[in-house]
N, C-alpha and C positions, 0 to 999 in steps of 0.2 A: 368458545364457551368451555369451561372446565368440565372434566368428566364427572358425571353424576353417579349416584350409587347404583348398586344392583338392588332392585326392589323385589322383595319376596312377599307376595300377598297370599294369605291363607285363611281358611275357615275350617273349623272342626267342632263337632258336637260330642264325639265320643273319644277324642284324643288321638286317633290314628293319624289324621292329616297333620295335626299339630306336631306330632313326633317326627313325621317325615319332613315337614318344613324346617323344624329345628335342626335336624341332621344336615339338611341342605345348607342352612345358614352357617352352621359350624364349619363344614367343609369349605364353603365359599369364603368365609373369613380367613381360614388357614391359607387357602390358595391366594387370596388377595394380599395377605401379609407376606407370603413368600415372594410373590411377583413384585410387590412394592418395597422390597428390602432396600433398594437403591434410591427410592423416591417416595412419593405419596401413594399409600395403599388405597385400593378401591374400598369405599364404604359399602357395607352390606346392611340393608335396612329390612327388617322383618316386621310386617304389620298384619294384624288381623284385618280381614276384609271390611269390617264395619268401621275401622279406624283409618283406612287408606283413603287418600284424597286425590282429586285430579292434579293438584299442584305437584304431588309426589310422583305421579305418573310422568308429568312433563319434565321433571328434574332428573329422572332416572336414565341411566345409560342402557339398562337391560332389565328383563323381568323374568320372574319365576312365579307362575300361578299354581297354587296348590288347593285342591278341593276334595271333599268326599263325593262319592257318587250317591246322589239322592234320587230315588225313583228313576234311575237310568239317566240322570242329568247332573250337571254341576249343582252345587249347593245354591240355595236361594240367596245367601249372603254374598257369595262371590258374584252371582248375577247382579245383585244390588250394587256391588262395587263397580262392575262394568257399566251398569245403567247410569250411575252417577258420574263416571269418568269418561265415557265413550266420546261424546261430542266435544268436550273440552280438549281432548287429545287428538281428535281426528285431524289428519294431515299435518300434525306437528311432531309425530314420533316415528315417521316412516323409516323403515330399514333397521330399526333397533332390534336386537336379538331377544328371543324369549324361549322358554321351555315350560313344561307343565308336569305336574305330579298329581295323580288321582289315586285316592284310597277307596277301593271299590269292594262292594260285597259280591258282585258278580263280575262282569267283564270291563266296566269302566269306559267303554268306547264312546258312549253317548256324551259323557262329560268331556272327554278329550276332544271330540268333534266340536262341541259347542265352544270350547276355548279356542280351538283352531279357527273357527269361523269368525269369531270376534277379532282375533289377532290378524286374520286376513283383511278384515275391514280396516283395521289400524295400519295395515301394510307393514306389520312386523315380520321379522325373519326367524322362522323356527330353526334352532340350531341343534336340537336333538329330538328324537322320537319321544312322545309322551311316555313317562314312566307310570305304569299302572300296577299298583300293589293290591292284590286281591286277598281280602280277609275271609272270603267264603261265608260271610254272615248272611244267612237267608231267613231265619225265623225272626219274629219281632223281638224276642228276648236277646238274640245274638246281635241283631242290628243295633239295638239300643245300649248294649253293654259296653263298658269302657274297653278300648282296644289296647293291645300290647303288640307293637310292631316288632317282628323278629330282627335281630342284628343284621342279617344279610340284606334285608329290605331297607333298613336304615343306611347301610353302606351304599346301596344303589342310589338312594336319594342324595347321599353325600357326593356321589360321583356326578350327578346332575348339577348340583349347586356348585361344586368345586370346578367342574369343567366350564360352566358359564362364567364364573368369576375369573378363572384363569384366562379364558378367551378375551374377556373385557379388559383385563389388566394388560395383556400383551398386544391389545389393539387389533385382534383378529376380526372383530366386528364392532 
């Protein structure tokens, strides 16, 4: 089977997670182009969680899951994506690599743990620690306000996406 794309699935209500997923995608595309200079470059597919389908999970070679922290958990839309895709992919994607990015108002650990539990059920291989970017939004106004992610955090998201794409392109996993 030909190598499938790196699938980045994200959800965002206030723009923070969208910015992080975009930075990861941009760095992944650069890494894939560099690694694929002598042949076919890895495709990087960025999809909002409500548009991602089980078929795309099955076709992908690796995954990056990006979510805001909502009430100490992953977003409902990312959970919906997993609900729609889980059984279609169960025992069909074992061993594939994944990473996660959480845009959190507090600690983000609950969302990261939920993603890890689902990935464990899928028998995926975590290739980096979850990246948790804390916005410190704690009031209703701050939580609902549009987010602007600092360049250093966008760079960290890029490192996650770029590293995942480079590893896939080089056949490390």
